[in-house]
C-alpha positions in Angstrom: 0.0 0.0 0.0 1.4 3.4 -1.0 1.8 6.2 1.4 -1.1 8.1 -0.2 -3.4 5.0 -0.1 -2.3 4.5 3.6 -3.4 8.0 4.6 -6.6 7.6 2.6 -7.3 4.6 4.8 -6.3 6.6 7.9 -8.8 9.3 6.8 -11.5 6.8 6.3 -10.9 5.4 9.8 -11.1 8.9 11.2 -14.4 9.5 9.4 -15.7 6.1 10.7 -14.7 7.2 14.2 -16.8 10.4 13.8 -19.7 8.4 12.6 -19.4 6.1 15.6 -19.3 9.1 17.9 -22.4 10.6 16.3 -20.5 13.6 14.9 -21.1 12.6 11.3 -24.1 10.8 9.7 -23.4 7.3 8.4 -23.7 6.3 4.7 -22.3 9.5 3.2 -20.7 9.2 -0.3 -17.0 9.6 0.1 -15.7 9.0 -3.5 -15.0 12.7 -4.0 -12.8 12.8 -0.9 -9.1 13.1 -1.7 -5.7 12.9 -0.1 -3.0 14.6 -2.1 0.0 17.0 -1.8 -1.0 20.6 -1.1 -0.5 23.1 -3.9 1.7 25.1 -1.6 4.5 22.9 0.0 4.6 25.4 2.9 1.2 24.1 4.0 2.5 20.7 4.8 2.9 17.2 3.2 -0.7 16.1 2.6 -4.0 17.8 2.2 -7.6 16.6 2.2 -10.9 18.1 1.1 -12.9 15.7 3.3 -14.7 18.4 5.3 -15.5 20.5 2.2 -17.0 17.5 0.5 -18.9 16.0 3.4 -20.2 19.1 5.3 -23.2 19.9 3.1 -24.6 16.4 2.9 -23.9 16.1 6.7 -25.8 19.3 7.4 -22.9 20.9 9.2 -20.3 23.7 8.9 -17.2 22.6 6.9 -14.8 24.4 9.3 -16.4 22.8 12.3 -16.2 19.3 10.7 -12.6 19.9 9.6 -11.7 20.6 13.3 -13.2 17.3 14.3 -11.5 15.4 11.5 -8.2 17.1 12.4 -8.5 16.0 16.0 -8.8 12.4 14.9 -5.8 12.7 12.5 -3.6 14.2 15.1 -3.7 10.9 17.0 -1.7 9.2 14.2 2.0 8.6 15.1 3.1 9.4 11.6 1.6 12.9 11.8 3.6 15.7 13.4 1.0 18.5 12.9 -2.5 19.1 11.5 -3.9 22.5 10.6 -7.3 23.7 9.2 -7.0 26.3 6.5 -9.6 28.6 5.0 -13.2 27.3 5.0 -12.2 23.8 5.9 -9.2 22.3 4.1 -7.1 20.1 6.3 -3.3 20.1 5.9 -1.0 17.4 7.5 2.7 17.5 8.2 4.3 14.0 8.5 7.2 13.1 10.7 10.6 12.8 9.2 10.7 9.1 10.1 7.6 8.6 8.0 9.5 9.8 4.9 12.6 7.8 5.9 10.4 4.7 6.1 9.0 5.5 2.6 12.5 5.7 1.2 13.1 2.2 2.7 10.0 1.0 1.0 11.1 2.4 -2.4 14.4 0.5 -2.1 12.8 -2.7 -0.8 10.1 -2.8 -3.5 12.5 -1.9 -6.2 11.1 -2.4 -9.7 7.6 -3.0 -8.2 7.4 0.3 -6.5 4.5 2.2 -8.0 2.8 -1.0 -9.3 -0.8 -1.4 -8.3 -4.0 -3.4 -8.6 -6.0 -0.4 -9.8 -6.9 -2.2 -13.0 -8.2 -5.2 -11.1 -7.4 -7.5 -14.1 -9.9 -5.7 -16.4 -8.9 -6.4 -20.0 -8.1 -3.4 -22.2 -7.5 -3.6 -26.0 -5.1 -0.8 -27.0 -5.1 -0.4 -30.8 -2.3 1.8 -32.1 -0.2 2.6 -35.1 -2.4 0.8 -37.7 -0.6 2.6 -40.5 -1.7 1.6 -44.0 0.5 -1.2 -45.2 1.9 0.6 -48.2 5.4 1.3 -47.1 7.9 1.6 -44.3 7.1 3.4 -41.1 7.8 7.1 -41.2 7.8 9.8 -38.5 4.2 10.6 -39.2 3.4 7.2 -37.5 6.0 7.5 -34.7 4.2 9.5 -32.1 1.1 7.4 -32.0 3.2 4.3 -31.9 5.1 5.5 -28.8 2.0 6.9 -27.1 0.1 3.7 -27.6 2.9 1.5 -26.5 3.7 3.5 -23.4 0.0 3.6 -22.5 -0.2 -0.2 -22.8 2.8 -0.6 -20.5 1.3 1.9 -18.0 -2.0 0.1 -17.9 -0.3 -3.3 -17.4 1.7 -1.7 -14.5 -1.5 -0.8 -12.7 -3.0 -4.2 -13.0 -4.9 -4.3 -16.3 -4.7 -7.2 -18.7 -3.6 -5.5 -22.0 -4.0 -6.6 -25.6 -1.8 -4.6 -28.0 -3.4 -4.7 -31.4 -2.5 -3.4 -34.9 -5.4 -3.1 -37.4 -4.1 -3.8 -41.0 -6.1 -1.7 -43.4 -5.7 -4.1 -46.3 -9.1 -3.9 -48.0 -9.2 -0.3 -49.3 -8.2 1.3 -52.6 -4.7 2.2 -51.3 -3.6 -1.5 -51.3 -4.7 -1.7 -55.0 -2.4 1.2 -55.7 0.3 -0.7 -53.8 -0.3 -3.8 -55.9 -0.1 -1.8 -59.2 3.1 -0.1 -57.9 4.5 -3.6 -57.1 3.6 -4.8 -60.6 5.7 -2.0 -62.1 8.7 -3.1 -60.0 8.0 -6.7 -61.0 8.3 -5.7 -64.6 11.4 -3.7 -63.8 13.0 -6.8 -62.1 12.4 -8.7 -65.4 14.3 -6.1 -67.4 11.6 -3.6 -68.4 12.2 0.1 -68.4 9.5 1.7 -66.3 8.1 5.1 -65.6 6.0 5.4 -62.4 2.9 7.5 -63.2 1.3 10.0 -60.9 -0.7 8.3 -58.2 1.4 5.2 -57.7 4.1 4.7 -55.0 7.5 5.5 -56.4 9.6 4.5 -53.3 12.5 2.1 -53.9 11.4 0.0 -51.0 9.1 -1.8 -53.5 12.1 -3.0 -55.6 12.7 -6.1 -53.4 8.9 -6.9 -53.6 9.1 -6.8 -57.4 12.2 -8.9 -57.4 10.5 -11.5 -55.2 7.5 -11.6 -57.4 9.7 -12.0 -60.5 11.5 -14.9 -58.9 8.3 -16.6 -58.0 6.2 -16.1 -61.1 8.7 -15.4 -63.9 7.1 -13.4 -66.7 3.7 -14.9 -66.3 2.0 -11.6 -65.4 4.0 -9.2 -67.4 1.4 -8.7 -70.1 -1.5 -10.3 -68.2 -4.6 -8.2 -67.6 -4.9 -6.6 -64.2 -7.7 -8.8 -63.1 -5.4 -11.9 -63.2 -2.7 -10.5 -60.9 -4.2 -7.7 -58.8 -5.4 -9.8 -55.8 -2.3 -12.0 -55.9 0.2 -9.0 -56.0 -1.8 -7.2 -53.4 -1.5 -10.1 -51.0 2.2 -10.5 -51.5 2.9 -6.7 -51.3 0.9 -6.3 -48.1 2.7 -9.2 -46.5 6.1 -7.8 -47.5 5.1 -4.3 -46.1 3.9 -5.8 -42.8 7.3 -7.6 -42.4 8.9 -4.2 -42.9 6.5 -2.4 -40.6 7.1 -5.0 -37.8 10.8 -4.6 -38.2 10.5 -0.8 -38.0 8.4 -1.0 -34.9 10.8 -3.4 -33.3 13.5 -0.7 -33.6 11.3 1.3 -31.2 10.9 -1.7 -28.9 7.2 -2.1 -30.0 5.7 -5.6 -30.5 2.0 -6.1 -31.0 0.3 -9.3 -29.8 -2.5 -9.1 -32.4 -2.6 -8.1 -36.0 -6.2 -7.9 -37.4 -6.7 -7.8 -41.1 -9.5 -5.7 -42.5 -9.6 -8.0 -45.6 -10.0 -11.1 -43.5 -12.7 -9.4 -41.4 -14.7 -8.7 -44.5 -14.1 -12.1 -46.0 -15.4 -13.7 -42.8 -18.6 -11.7 -43.1 -18.1 -9.7 -39.9 -19.6 -6.5 -41.3 -22.8 -8.3 -42.5 -23.1 -9.9 -39.0 -22.7 -6.5 -37.3 -25.3 -5.0 -39.7 -27.8 -7.8 -39.0 -27.3 -7.5 -35.2 -28.0 -3.8 -35.4 -31.0 -4.1 -37.7 -32.6 -6.5 -35.3 -32.4 -3.8 -32.7 -33.6 -1.0 -35.0 -30.2 0.7 -35.1 -29.7 0.3 -38.8 -32.3 1.3 -41.3 -32.5 2.0 -45.0 -32.8 5.8 -45.6 -31.6 8.7 -47.8 -28.8 11.0 -46.7 -29.4 14.7 -46.5 -28.1 16.7 -49.4 -24.6 18.2 -48.8 -24.7 21.5 -46.9 -24.1 24.6 -49.0 -24.3 24.5 -52.8 -25.5 21.1 -53.9 -23.3 19.4 -56.5 -24.9 18.9 -59.9 -24.2 15.2 -59.9 -25.7 14.6 -56.5 -28.7 12.3 -56.4 -30.6 11.0 -53.4 -29.7 7.3 -52.9 -31.2 4.9 -50.4 -28.4 3.4 -48.2 -28.2 1.4 -44.9 -27.8 4.0 -42.2 -26.6 3.6 -38.6 -28.6 5.7 -36.1 -25.6 7.4 -34.7 -27.6 10.5 -33.9 -29.2 8.5 -31.1 -25.7 8.4 -29.5 -24.6 12.0 -29.8 -23.6 12.2 -33.4 -24.9 15.1 -35.5 -26.5 12.8 -38.2 -27.0 9.2 -39.1 -24.1 7.6 -41.0 -24.0 5.2 -44.0 -22.3 1.8 -43.5 -22.4 1.0 -47.2 -21.7 2.9 -50.4 -24.1 3.1 -53.3 -22.0 0.4 -55.1 -22.5 -2.0 -52.3 -19.0 -1.7 -50.8 -18.6 -1.1 -47.1 -17.8 2.4 -46.1 -14.8 3.0 -43.8 -17.2 3.5 -41.0 -19.1 0.3 -41.8 -15.9 -1.8 -41.8 -14.7 0.0 -38.6 -18.0 -0.7 -36.9 -17.6 -4.4 -37.5 -14.0 -4.3 -36.4 -14.8 -2.7 -33.1 -17.7 -5.1 -32.6 -15.1 -7.9 -32.8 -12.7 -6.2 -30.4 -15.5 -5.5 -27.9 -16.2 -9.3 -27.7 -12.6 -9.9 -26.6 -11.9 -7.1 -24.1 -13.7 -5.2 -21.4 -12.4 -1.8 -22.5 -11.2 -0.4 -25.8 -8.7 2.4 -26.5 -7.8 3.6 -30.0 -4.8 5.8 -30.7 -5.6 7.9 -33.8 -4.0 10.7 -35.7 -5.7 14.1 -35.1 -6.8 14.2 -38.8 -9.4 11.5 -37.8 -11.0 13.8 -35.2 -14.2 14.1 -37.3 -15.0 10.4 -37.1 -14.6 10.0 -33.3 -18.2 10.8 -32.5 -19.7 8.2 -34.8 -17.4 5.3 -33.8 -18.0 6.1 -30.1 -21.7 6.0 -30.9 -21.3 2.7 -32.7 -19.4 1.0 -29.9 -22.0 2.3 -27.4 -24.8 0.8 -29.6 -23.0 -2.5 -30.2 -22.1 -3.1 -26.5 -25.2 -1.6 -24.9 -22.9 1.0 -23.3 -21.1 -1.7 -21.3 -17.7 -1.4 -23.0 -15.7 1.7 -22.0 -14.2 3.2 -25.2 -11.7 6.0 -25.5 -10.2 7.5 -28.6 -6.9 9.3 -28.0 -6.0 11.8 -30.7 -2.3 12.4 -31.5 -1.1 15.4 -33.3 1.4 15.1 -36.1 5.1 15.7 -35.4 6.8 18.4 -37.4 10.3 17.1 -38.2 13.0 19.8 -38.5 16.5 19.7 -39.9 18.6 22.9 -40.0 15.5 24.8 -39.0 13.6 23.7 -42.1 10.6 21.3 -42.1 11.4 17.9 -43.6 8.7 16.8 -46.0 7.2 13.4 -45.5 5.3 12.2 -48.6 5.0 8.4 -49.2 3.7 8.9 -52.7 6.6 11.1 -53.8 9.1 8.7 -52.2 10.7 11.6 -50.4 10.2 10.9 -46.7 12.2 10.3 -43.6 11.7 6.8 -42.3 11.4 5.9 -38.7 14.4 3.6 -39.1 16.5 6.6 -40.3 15.6 8.7 -37.3 16.2 5.9 -34.8 19.5 5.1 -36.5 20.5 8.8 -36.1 19.5 9.7 -32.6 18.6 6.3 -31.0 15.4 4.6 -29.8 15.4 6.1 -26.3 15.7 9.7 -27.5 12.8 9.1 -30.0 10.6 7.5 -27.4 11.2 10.0 -24.6 10.8 12.9 -26.9 7.4 11.7 -28.2 6.2 11.7 -24.6 7.4 15.2 -23.7 4.1 16.8 -24.8 0.5 15.9 -24.2 -0.5 13.7 -27.2 -3.0 16.2 -28.7 -0.5 19.1 -28.5 1.6 20.1 -31.5 5.2 18.9 -31.4 8.4 19.7 -33.2 11.2 17.1 -33.4 14.4 19.0 -34.0 17.4 16.7 -34.6 19.8 19.1 -32.9 17.7 19.8 -29.8 16.8 16.2 -29.0 20.5 15.2 -28.5 21.5 18.5 -26.9 23.3 18.1 -23.5 21.4 20.7 -21.6 18.7 21.2 -19.0 16.3 22.3 -21.8 16.4 18.7 -23.2 14.4 16.5 -20.9 15.7 13.3 -22.5 19.3 14.3 -21.5 18.3 15.8 -18.2 16.6 12.7 -16.8 19.2 10.3 -18.2 21.9 12.4 -16.8 20.4 12.2 -13.3 20.5 8.4 -13.5 24.0 8.4 -14.9 25.1 10.7 -12.0 23.5 8.3 -9.5 25.4 5.4 -11.0 28.7 7.5 -10.9 28.1 8.2 -7.2 28.0 4.5 -6.4 31.1 3.9 -8.5 33.0 6.7 -6.8 32.0 5.3 -3.3 33.2 1.9 -4.4 36.5 3.3 -5.6 36.9 5.0 -2.3 36.4 1.7 -0.5 33.3 2.8 1.2 31.1 -0.1 2.2 27.5 0.4 3.4 26.0 -2.7 5.0 23.3 -0.4 6.4 22.4 3.2 6.3 21.6 5.6 9.2 18.7 7.5 7.5 18.3 9.7 10.5 21.3 11.6 9.1 19.2 12.8 6.1 18.2 16.4 6.6 15.2 18.5 5.4 16.6 19.2 1.9 17.2 15.5 1.3 13.9 14.4 2.7 12.2 16.9 0.4 13.5 14.7 -2.5 12.1 11.6 -0.8 8.7 13.4 -0.7 8.8 14.0 -4.4 9.9 10.4 -5.0 7.0 9.1 -2.9 4.5 10.7 -5.3 5.5 8.2 -8.1 2.8 5.7 -7.4 0.2 8.5 -7.3 1.5 9.9 -10.6 1.4 6.5 -12.2 -2.3 5.9 -11.1 -3.3 9.3 -12.3 -1.6 8.8 -15.6 -3.3 5.5 -16.1 -6.7 6.8 -15.1 -6.4 9.8 -17.5 -4.8 7.6 -20.2 -1.9 10.1 -20.4 1.5 8.5 -20.4 3.2 11.9 -20.9 2.6 12.6 -17.2 5.4 10.1 -16.4 7.9 12.2 -18.5 6.8 15.4 -16.8 7.2 13.8 -13.3 10.7 12.4 -14.1 11.9 15.8 -15.2 10.8 17.3 -11.9 12.4 14.4 -10.0 15.6 14.8 -12.0 15.6 18.6 -11.3 15.4 17.9 -7.5 18.3 15.4 -7.7 20.4 17.7 -9.8 19.8 20.6 -7.3 21.1 18.4 -4.4 24.1 17.3 -6.5 25.0 20.8 -7.6 24.8 22.1 -4.0 28.0 20.0 -3.4 29.9 22.0 -6.0 29.9 25.0 -3.7 29.7 23.2 -0.4 31.8 20.1 0.2 29.6 19.1 3.1 26.7 18.7 0.7 28.4 16.1 -1.5 27.1 12.6 -1.7 30.4 11.0 -1.1 32.5 12.4 1.8 35.5 10.0 2.4 35.9 10.7 6.1 32.1 10.6 6.9 31.1 7.1 6.1 27.8 7.2 8.0 26.6 10.4 6.1 27.9 9.0 2.8 26.0 5.7 3.3 22.7 7.6 4.1 23.1 9.7 1.0 24.0 6.7 -1.2 20.8 5.1 0.0 18.9 8.2 -0.9 20.5 8.1 -4.4 19.7 4.4 -4.7 16.0 5.1 -4.1 15.9 8.0 -6.5 17.7 6.0 -9.1 15.1 3.2 -8.7 12.2 5.7 -9.3 13.9 7.0 -12.4 14.4 3.4 -13.7 10.8 2.5 -13.0 9.5 5.6 -14.8 11.8 5.2 -17.8 10.7 1.6 -17.9 7.1 2.7 -18.3 8.2 4.9 -21.2 10.1 2.1 -22.8 13.4 3.9 -22.3 16.6 2.5 -20.9 18.2 4.1 -17.8 21.8 4.6 -18.8 24.8 4.2 -16.4 27.1 6.6 -18.2 26.6 9.5 -20.6 28.9 9.7 -23.7 
């Protein structure tokens, strides 16, 4: 049990005591009661809004209730002082030994510190990346990949059972374009001189695909009509692209457990099954779409289509699940896909590019309809990354063949830099990825700043070992107020983790690690001017061992946080 959970339990016990004494009615809803750090650290170590939340339903004055709660909390041996502020906020200061005990807990629990059972084994399907299988991964895919993977790891850490899924969009027109592009490369591999027309993929990554097709089929399909080779080439090209995509994702440390094919979904009749299920419940009907807003196109004609009643679930209009030619719309196919996912997990999370924002409302409506509102479903939108080199934006166009691949970027700056940088902003905020800045050795570069903190901690232990300092135990009573302030920040890690998991916001871990690193660097830098503040003091073994223990605990938190981000904690900086 974390320190914050422990004091939440203490607070509940205090409230129960007031109920038993007749000072508080029983059965009051307590879910809005919190125990958290105060906004102003001068107010103490913990604060609770219990009196503010419970006073009105209890029919009492919040300040008077706060005084009674404070009297109960003062009895706790871990509490050194309790004060009531303003209209009824309660602030607690904890004993120094309480924080020393928490440092011992951090070290003892090690890699498990911050882990929780918040998720209670609830299964969550996290679908992320899902880039069209038409080429290698580029930086336009990178941010969603990292956010999704870090979120999946975070949810596992708090006790969820997580399914990492990639949806292969291999049933749309773009894979036909891929097949035609592969056919050109196939002809090229057999000696033909080719020109790639506008609209096909010109990238050289398709040359090996053409060569493999030439080796397998010879010249059989060189002059054959498209109908004879399109499906065959499409299947081969998509398979080759997925091998490439898996390899690219592995460079980032990303491995999906499940790959779902849109083509297989449709071949298995899943969209028809979803449509039938919805029709039985009156949620799909045959109707005519409204004319486009504004000036109506000359070629527009009212056509009867199967429509999903998404307006019943918050959408602004009902949506077609089929086109006039009988093919499934993207929405119709996605509806069936989410129906399939909802049968395999308790909760669904999709990581989408911000350019898909307009479709969020309808797919949320569809999942609500398909699951009777029983499946929690979140769509997290991720803004594109603007890639800069020499201050100029780098163009990323797959069709032109002029784009920067994810593999290129990882090869240049490293996996850890890429992953950490992608989590230094909230996912729906704009981001620039500047090749110079992400490797800059400065406080302004959070990747460096956090890694440097861990490297410094490792160097402290090496320096102590070189000095022959052995620490079978540590007298933590020697840690002073400044050092315990860092323990207080470290002790917030479990709370930050749970908050990030509940909000589905893994970037919170990066923000927290930067603050923790800043606290450690401040302690370290104090030793530059004052030798008595150094971590290793050769003639003061007791104090050195206490500070080494502190450094060990902080290093553990940094490793745990970086682990959630999929980033290695380095021992040395080069």
